[in-house]
C-alpha positions as CSV (number, residue, x, y, z in Angstrom):
1,M,-162.4,19.1,15.1
2,Q,-161.7,22.8,14.6
3,A,-162.8,25.5,16.9
4,P,-165.5,27.9,15.5
5,L,-164.1,31.1,14.0
6,V,-166.7,33.3,15.7
7,M,-167.5,33.0,19.3
8,P,-171.1,33.8,20.3
9,L,-171.4,37.0,22.3
10,V,-172.4,36.2,25.9
11,V,-172.9,39.3,28.0
12,P,-174.2,38.9,31.5
13,R,-177.7,40.2,32.0
14,R,-176.6,42.8,34.6
15,V,-173.9,44.2,32.3
16,R,-176.4,44.4,29.5
17,L,-178.9,46.2,31.7
18,W,-176.3,48.8,32.7
19,F,-175.4,49.4,29.1
20,E,-179.0,49.8,28.1
21,I,-179.5,52.3,30.9
22,G,-176.3,54.1,29.9
23,W,-177.4,54.4,26.3
24,V,-180.8,55.8,27.3
25,V,-179.0,58.4,29.4
26,I,-176.6,59.2,26.5
27,I,-179.5,59.6,24.0
28,A,-181.3,61.9,26.5
29,K,-178.2,64.0,26.9
30,C,-177.8,64.2,23.1
31,L,-181.4,65.4,22.7
32,A,-181.1,67.9,25.6
33,V,-177.8,69.5,24.6
34,P,-179.1,71.5,21.6
35,W,-182.0,72.8,23.7
36,M,-179.7,73.8,26.6
37,I,-177.2,75.5,24.3
38,A,-180.0,77.5,22.7
39,R,-181.8,78.2,26.0
40,W,-178.7,79.7,27.7
41,Q,-177.1,81.1,24.5
42,I,-173.9,79.3,24.9
43,P,-171.6,80.1,21.9
44,V,-170.7,76.5,21.0
45,H,-172.0,74.1,18.3
46,P,-173.9,71.1,19.9
47,G,-171.8,68.8,17.7
48,W,-168.8,69.6,19.8
49,V,-170.6,67.9,22.8
50,I,-172.7,65.2,21.1
51,I,-170.1,63.7,18.6
52,P,-167.4,62.9,21.2
53,T,-170.0,61.5,23.6
54,L,-171.3,59.1,20.9
55,I,-167.8,58.1,19.8
56,F,-166.6,57.3,23.2
57,A,-169.8,55.5,24.2
58,A,-169.6,53.4,21.0
59,L,-165.9,52.6,21.7
60,V,-166.6,51.5,25.2
61,T,-169.5,49.4,24.1
62,L,-167.4,47.7,21.4
63,L,-164.6,47.1,23.8
64,V,-166.9,45.4,26.3
65,L,-168.6,43.3,23.6
66,A,-165.2,42.2,22.1
67,H,-163.7,41.4,25.5
68,R,-163.0,37.7,26.1
69,E,-162.2,36.0,29.3
70,A,-158.8,34.4,29.4
C-alpha cells in the first residue's frame, strides 16, 4: 500500500493559539502604523514597515506549518 502524498497538517493546540495571538498583534500593528506615522509626522511611507512585517510573518507561519517531525 502506498503512503498518502499529502500529510494532514496537525498543529498542537498551544502552537496554534500562539500563532493566532501573534497574527492579531501583527494586524493591530499594521493598522496602527499609518496612524502613528501621520500623528508624529515621521517622513516614511507606512508600506516600508507593514510589508516586511507581513512577509516575515507569513514566511514563519508557512515554515511552521510545513515542518515535519523526523
